[in-house]
C-alpha positions as CSV (number, residue, x, y, z in Angstrom):
1,M,74.4,43.4,-79.2
2,N,76.2,41.3,-76.7
3,L,76.1,37.6,-78.1
4,K,78.7,35.9,-75.5
5,K,75.6,35.4,-73.0
6,Y,73.8,33.0,-76.0
7,K,76.8,30.7,-76.3
8,G,75.7,28.3,-74.1
9,H,72.2,28.2,-76.2
10,T,73.1,27.3,-79.8
11,G,69.4,27.7,-80.9
12,S,69.1,31.0,-79.4
13,L,72.3,32.2,-80.9
14,I,71.3,31.1,-84.3
15,L,67.6,32.7,-84.1
16,V,69.4,36.0,-82.7
17,I,72.1,36.2,-85.7
18,L,69.0,35.7,-88.0
19,V,67.0,38.6,-86.7
20,M,70.0,40.7,-86.8
21,L,70.4,39.5,-90.4
22,A,66.8,40.5,-91.1
23,A,67.2,43.8,-89.7
24,V,69.9,44.6,-91.5
25,I,69.1,43.3,-95.0
26,T,65.8,45.4,-94.4
27,F,67.6,48.8,-93.6
28,S,70.1,48.1,-96.3
29,V,67.3,47.8,-99.0
30,L,65.5,51.2,-97.7
31,L,69.0,52.7,-97.8
32,F,69.6,51.6,-101.4
33,L,66.1,52.6,-102.5
34,I,66.5,56.2,-101.1
35,A,70.0,56.5,-102.8
36,Y,68.8,55.4,-106.0
37,I,66.0,57.1,-106.2
38,L,67.9,60.6,-105.0
39,I,70.9,59.7,-107.6
40,K,68.9,59.2,-110.5
41,G,66.3,62.3,-109.5
42,V,68.0,65.2,-107.9
43,P,70.4,65.9,-111.1
44,H,67.2,66.7,-113.0
45,L,65.2,68.6,-110.7
46,K,64.7,72.2,-112.5
47,P,62.6,75.2,-111.8
48,S,60.3,74.3,-114.9
49,L,59.2,71.1,-113.1
50,F,57.5,73.6,-110.5
51,A,55.7,76.1,-112.9
52,W,52.1,76.5,-112.4
53,E,50.6,75.5,-115.5
54,Y,51.4,72.0,-117.0
55,T,52.8,71.9,-120.6
56,S,54.3,68.9,-122.8
57,D,57.1,70.8,-122.9
58,N,57.8,71.4,-118.8
59,V,56.2,68.5,-117.5
60,S,55.3,70.3,-114.6
61,M,54.5,68.2,-111.2
62,M,53.3,71.3,-109.5
63,P,49.4,70.5,-110.6
64,A,50.0,66.8,-109.4
65,I,51.4,68.2,-106.0
66,I,48.6,70.1,-105.3
67,N,46.0,67.6,-106.5
68,T,47.9,64.9,-104.2
69,L,47.4,67.3,-101.0
70,I,43.7,67.8,-102.1
71,M,43.3,64.1,-102.5
72,T,44.5,63.3,-99.2
73,L,42.7,65.5,-97.7
74,V,39.4,64.8,-99.0
75,S,40.0,61.2,-98.2
76,L,41.1,61.3,-95.0
77,V,38.2,63.8,-94.3
78,I,35.7,61.1,-95.6
79,A,37.5,58.0,-94.1
80,V,38.8,59.2,-90.6
81,P,35.4,59.8,-88.7
82,F,34.0,56.7,-90.0
83,G,36.8,54.9,-89.0
84,I,37.1,55.7,-85.7
85,F,33.3,55.8,-84.8
86,S,33.3,52.1,-86.1
87,A,36.2,51.4,-84.0
88,I,34.6,53.1,-81.1
89,Y,31.6,50.9,-81.4
90,L,33.2,47.7,-81.7
91,V,35.4,48.6,-78.7
92,E,33.4,50.5,-76.1
93,Y,29.8,49.7,-76.9
94,A,29.0,46.4,-78.7
95,K,28.6,43.5,-76.6
96,R,31.3,40.8,-76.4
97,G,30.6,38.0,-78.6
98,N,28.2,39.9,-80.6
99,K,27.7,37.9,-84.0
100,F,27.4,41.6,-85.6
101,V,30.7,42.6,-84.4
102,K,32.4,39.2,-85.9
103,V,30.5,39.9,-89.4
104,I,31.9,43.8,-89.7
105,R,35.7,42.4,-88.5
106,L,35.4,39.6,-91.1
107,T,34.1,42.4,-93.7
108,T,37.0,44.5,-92.5
109,E,39.8,42.0,-92.9
110,T,38.2,41.2,-96.4
111,L,38.4,44.8,-97.6
112,S,42.0,45.4,-96.6
113,G,43.1,42.1,-98.6
114,I,41.3,43.6,-101.9
115,P,43.7,44.5,-104.4
116,S,43.6,48.1,-105.2
117,I,42.9,47.5,-109.0
118,V,39.8,46.1,-107.7
119,Y,38.7,49.1,-105.6
120,G,39.4,51.3,-109.1
121,L,37.1,49.3,-111.1
122,F,34.4,49.5,-108.2
123,G,34.9,53.4,-108.1
124,F,34.8,53.6,-112.0
125,L,31.5,51.7,-112.1
126,F,29.8,53.2,-109.3
127,F,31.0,56.7,-108.7
128,V,31.8,57.5,-112.3
129,T,29.6,55.7,-114.5
130,Y,26.4,54.9,-112.1
131,L,26.6,58.2,-109.9
132,K,27.7,60.1,-113.2
133,W,30.4,61.7,-111.5
134,G,33.0,61.4,-114.1
135,N,36.4,61.0,-114.0
136,S,36.7,63.5,-111.0
137,I,39.0,64.1,-107.9
138,L,35.9,63.7,-105.9
139,A,35.4,60.0,-107.3
140,G,38.9,59.1,-106.5
141,A,39.2,60.5,-103.0
142,F,35.9,58.5,-102.2
143,T,37.6,55.5,-103.8
144,L,40.8,56.1,-101.8
145,A,38.4,56.5,-98.5
146,I,36.7,52.8,-98.9
147,M,40.2,51.4,-99.4
148,I,41.8,53.2,-96.3
149,L,38.8,52.5,-94.0
150,P,39.9,49.2,-93.1
151,L,43.3,50.3,-91.8
152,I,42.0,53.2,-90.2
153,M,39.4,50.9,-88.2
154,R,41.7,48.3,-87.5
155,T,44.7,50.5,-86.1
156,T,42.1,52.6,-84.1
157,E,40.5,49.5,-82.8
158,E,43.9,48.1,-81.6
159,A,44.8,51.5,-80.1
160,L,41.7,52.0,-78.0
161,K,41.9,48.1,-76.6
162,S,45.8,49.5,-75.4
163,V,43.9,51.9,-73.2
164,P,44.0,50.5,-69.5
165,D,40.9,49.3,-67.7
166,S,41.7,51.5,-64.9
167,Y,41.0,54.8,-67.1
168,R,37.8,53.8,-67.6
169,E,37.0,52.6,-63.8
170,G,38.6,55.7,-62.6
171,S,36.3,58.1,-65.0
172,F,33.2,56.0,-64.2
173,G,33.8,56.2,-60.5
174,L,34.6,59.9,-60.7
175,G,31.0,60.3,-62.1
176,A,31.5,60.1,-65.8
177,G,29.2,58.8,-68.1
178,K,30.3,56.4,-71.1
179,L,30.1,58.9,-73.7
180,R,32.2,61.6,-71.8
181,T,34.7,58.7,-70.7
182,V,35.3,57.9,-74.2
183,F,35.8,61.5,-75.6
184,S,37.7,62.8,-72.6
185,V,39.5,59.9,-71.3
186,I,39.9,57.3,-73.7
187,L,40.3,58.8,-77.2
188,P,43.0,61.2,-76.0
189,T,45.1,58.5,-74.6
190,A,44.8,56.5,-77.7
191,I,45.6,59.3,-80.1
192,P,49.2,58.5,-80.7
193,G,48.2,55.1,-82.2
194,I,45.2,56.4,-83.9
195,L,47.6,58.5,-85.6
196,A,49.5,55.8,-86.7
197,G,47.2,54.1,-88.7
198,V,46.3,57.8,-90.2
199,I,50.1,58.1,-91.4
200,L,49.8,54.6,-92.8
201,A,46.8,55.5,-94.9
202,V,48.3,59.0,-95.8
203,G,50.9,56.5,-97.5
204,R,48.7,54.5,-98.9
205,I,47.0,57.4,-100.7
206,V,50.1,59.4,-101.8
207,G,51.4,56.2,-103.3
208,E,48.2,54.8,-104.9
209,T,47.9,54.6,-109.1
210,A,45.8,52.1,-110.1
211,A,42.6,53.0,-108.7
212,L,42.9,56.6,-109.4
213,I,43.6,56.5,-113.5
214,Y,40.2,54.5,-113.5
215,T,38.4,57.3,-111.1
216,A,40.2,60.6,-111.0
217,G,41.8,60.8,-114.3
218,T,45.0,61.7,-115.5
219,V,44.3,65.3,-116.6
220,A,47.5,67.8,-115.4
221,Q,45.4,70.4,-113.8
222,V,44.3,72.1,-110.4
223,P,40.6,72.5,-109.5
224,H,40.1,76.3,-108.9
225,S,37.1,76.0,-106.8
226,L,34.9,73.3,-105.0
227,S,33.0,72.5,-107.6
228,G,36.4,71.9,-109.7
229,L,36.6,68.8,-107.5
230,M,34.4,67.3,-110.1
231,G,37.1,67.7,-112.8
232,S,39.8,65.2,-113.8
233,G,43.0,65.6,-112.0
234,R,46.6,62.9,-111.5
235,T,48.5,62.7,-108.7
236,L,52.2,62.8,-108.2
237,A,52.0,59.0,-108.3
238,V,49.9,58.8,-111.5
239,H,52.0,61.7,-112.8
240,M,55.4,59.8,-112.4
241,Y,53.5,56.5,-113.8
242,N,52.7,58.5,-117.4
243,L,55.9,59.8,-117.6
244,S,57.8,57.0,-117.3
245,S,55.3,54.7,-119.4
246,E,55.2,57.4,-122.1
247,G,59.1,57.0,-122.3
248,L,59.9,60.8,-123.6
249,H,60.2,62.1,-119.7
250,V,62.0,59.2,-117.8
251,D,64.3,61.6,-116.2
252,E,61.6,63.7,-115.1
253,S,59.9,60.6,-113.6
254,Y,63.0,60.0,-111.4
255,A,62.6,63.5,-110.6
256,T,59.1,63.4,-109.5
257,A,59.9,60.5,-107.6
258,V,62.2,62.6,-105.5
259,I,59.4,64.9,-104.3
260,L,57.1,62.0,-103.8
261,L,59.7,60.7,-101.3
262,I,60.3,64.0,-99.6
263,L,56.4,64.6,-99.4
264,V,55.7,61.4,-97.9
265,V,58.7,61.9,-95.2
266,A,57.5,65.5,-94.6
267,I,53.9,64.2,-93.8
268,N,55.2,61.6,-91.8
269,S,57.4,63.5,-89.4
270,L,54.8,66.3,-89.1
271,S,52.1,63.8,-88.3
272,G,54.8,62.3,-85.7
273,L,55.3,65.5,-84.2
274,V,51.8,66.2,-83.7
275,A,51.3,62.7,-82.1
276,K,54.0,63.3,-79.7
277,K,52.6,66.8,-78.6
278,L,49.5,65.1,-78.2
279,A,50.9,62.4,-76.3
280,K,52.5,64.8,-73.7
281,S,49.6,67.1,-73.4
């Protein structure tokens, strides 16, 4: 960046330098974390860590990888429709100044600020104990769906607001109704922003531990059928936490962190490609 044009404005020059310094520090921290994980974890990656069955000898992460994908898919299937449809109501159908809308937005902001451990206790008391689901993948998925619902709602709402009003007016002018305008014009235009919220939600699901320990449990096994969703299962983040807390397989926990990092990057990259293709179409 050319700093010469800021020489006559001392305050602006200081602000530009501070902004650049903050960006460099943030990027350096990210690089340090990635390098540290790779250096500590890659040397300990071995075939036994990817065995289908978990034992105390191989401490395989394969069941945790599969459970992580299942947990992510089930949580998104539950949360995404509710989040998107709620945002559509708030932006497209609710009247401006509606008190009910203010209550919904206040509730959403409150839910987004609740610590994950509180969600875990709620999931344990409601899904595990009251509904008698026990420690199960389904209980964990429902708990995570409630956690990510405010995030999806807010990002979808902002994405819908960013669609120009001229799109709506043009659709109405061509004779399209409200419902057709929303699903044929507005939603396709807002898809990149909606997917950005979904990507953030995936990151929270994959990295969650506290809520899942209380609800999904820590059993290292893969569900063999749909009914297996009612069984306990650990995700990669919980698997890594258990290995490191036991103190017997710390090196394997670093190796798990590498796979977790690769999984998050892969999911984000895939979602980004999908968003670009949808935006072009």
